[in-house]
matplotlib code that plots the C-alpha trace (Angstrom):
import matplotlib.pyplot as plt

x = [143.3, 144.3, 141.6, 142.5, 140.2, 140.8, 137.9, 135.2, 137.1, 136.2, 139.8, 141.4, 144.2, 145.7, 149.2, 148.4, 146.8, 149.8, 152.1, 150.1, 149.9, 153.7, 154.0, 153.8, 151.3, 150.3, 147.3, 143.8, 143.5, 140.1, 140.1, 137.3, 138.4, 135.7, 135.9, 139.2, 138.9, 141.3, 141.4, 143.6, 144.9, 145.6, 143.1, 139.4, 138.2, 134.8, 133.9, 131.7, 130.6, 127.5, 128.2, 127.5, 129.8, 132.5, 132.2, 132.2, 135.4, 137.0, 136.2, 137.8, 141.0, 144.4, 145.6, 144.0, 145.8, 144.1, 144.5, 145.2, 141.6, 140.8, 137.5, 139.3, 142.1, 139.8, 137.4, 140.3, 141.8, 138.4, 138.7, 142.3, 143.5, 147.0, 147.0, 149.3, 148.3, 149.4, 148.4, 146.9, 149.3, 148.4, 151.4, 149.8, 146.4, 145.1, 143.8, 143.5, 146.2, 148.6, 146.7, 146.7, 150.5, 150.0, 147.2, 149.3, 152.4, 150.7, 149.2, 152.6, 154.7, 152.3, 152.8, 149.3, 149.9, 152.6, 152.6, 154.2, 154.9, 156.4, 156.6, 159.6, 158.2, 154.9, 156.5, 158.6, 155.6, 153.4, 156.2, 156.7, 153.3, 152.8, 155.9, 154.9, 153.6, 151.2, 149.9, 146.2, 144.3, 142.2, 139.0, 138.2, 135.8, 135.5, 137.5, 135.3, 132.2, 133.5, 134.2, 130.7, 129.2, 131.1, 130.2, 126.4, 126.6, 128.1, 125.6]
y = [3.2, 5.9, 8.1, 9.9, 12.6, 14.5, 16.9, 17.7, 19.9, 19.1, 18.7, 15.3, 14.7, 11.4, 12.4, 11.7, 8.4, 7.4, 8.2, 6.1, 3.2, 3.0, 2.8, -0.2, 0.8, -2.0, -0.2, -0.1, 2.8, 4.3, 6.9, 9.3, 10.2, 12.7, 13.5, 11.7, 8.5, 5.9, 2.2, 0.9, -2.6, -2.0, 0.4, 0.9, 3.8, 5.5, 8.5, 10.3, 9.7, 11.0, 13.4, 10.7, 8.2, 10.8, 11.6, 8.0, 7.3, 10.5, 9.5, 6.1, 7.1, 7.6, 9.7, 11.9, 12.5, 15.2, 17.9, 21.4, 22.4, 24.3, 22.3, 18.9, 20.2, 21.8, 18.8, 16.7, 19.2, 19.6, 15.9, 16.2, 13.9, 13.9, 15.5, 15.1, 17.5, 17.3, 20.6, 20.4, 22.1, 24.1, 22.8, 19.4, 20.8, 19.8, 23.3, 26.7, 28.2, 27.3, 28.7, 25.3, 25.6, 28.7, 27.1, 24.0, 25.9, 28.2, 25.2, 23.4, 26.3, 26.7, 23.0, 21.8, 19.5, 18.1, 19.5, 17.4, 18.6, 15.5, 11.7, 11.5, 13.9, 12.0, 8.6, 9.8, 11.4, 8.3, 6.1, 8.3, 9.9, 7.8, 9.5, 13.0, 15.5, 18.2, 21.3, 21.1, 23.6, 26.1, 27.1, 30.7, 32.6, 35.6, 37.9, 37.3, 37.6, 40.9, 42.1, 41.2, 42.8, 46.1, 46.0, 45.6, 48.4, 50.8, 50.1]
z = [99.1, 96.6, 95.0, 91.8, 90.4, 87.2, 87.6, 85.1, 82.6, 79.0, 77.9, 78.5, 81.1, 79.9, 81.0, 84.7, 83.9, 81.7, 84.6, 87.0, 84.5, 84.4, 88.2, 90.5, 93.1, 95.5, 97.0, 95.5, 93.1, 92.1, 89.4, 88.5, 85.0, 84.0, 80.3, 79.9, 77.8, 79.1, 79.6, 82.4, 82.8, 86.5, 88.0, 88.4, 86.3, 86.6, 84.3, 86.8, 90.4, 92.2, 95.0, 97.5, 95.8, 95.6, 99.3, 100.3, 98.3, 99.6, 103.2, 102.7, 100.8, 102.4, 99.6, 97.0, 93.7, 91.7, 89.0, 90.3, 90.8, 93.9, 94.5, 94.5, 96.7, 99.2, 99.3, 100.4, 102.9, 104.6, 105.4, 106.4, 103.5, 102.1, 98.7, 95.7, 92.9, 89.3, 87.5, 84.1, 81.6, 78.5, 76.6, 76.6, 75.8, 79.2, 80.0, 78.4, 80.5, 83.4, 86.3, 88.0, 88.4, 90.5, 92.6, 93.3, 94.0, 96.5, 98.5, 98.3, 99.5, 102.5, 103.3, 102.7, 99.6, 97.4, 93.9, 91.1, 87.6, 86.1, 86.3, 88.6, 91.2, 91.2, 91.5, 94.4, 96.1, 95.8, 97.1, 100.1, 100.9, 104.1, 105.6, 104.4, 106.9, 105.8, 107.6, 108.5, 106.5, 108.5, 106.7, 107.4, 105.2, 107.5, 105.2, 102.2, 104.4, 105.7, 102.2, 101.0, 104.1, 103.5, 99.8, 100.6, 103.2, 100.6, 97.8]

ax = plt.figure().add_subplot(projection="3d")
ax.plot(x, y, z, "-o")
ax.set_aspect("equal")
plt.show()
């Protein structure tokens, strides 16, 4: 099963849904569309999921396709899921700036996810995700905790 999440940003992200609608995906696809208004002839679309519903679907999915939000990416990596991220772009009025490109590029270059900027890249990634190998993300918050600890000591 493929889980698609567009996040909760107030701007719509119809480009990703239009890409998916053009593809022939044989697997079940569940989409949390957030504030994006879209009707699909192929896929189940739900505006918002509860935290429990989101977690249940995430646990069951084989692939997460998401926007370039850190929360969505890290949620999937914590469960060792394969992730394809499509950053929201300012030129399409999907976000205020292009910071999601930087986020996705950083995770991609490190080997944790596949970042896709256009239809062709996304179509190729979806067709081949079962054969893709990703590095396992190691969660380590010790640096930030040490920084906070030092900051508190110096107040």
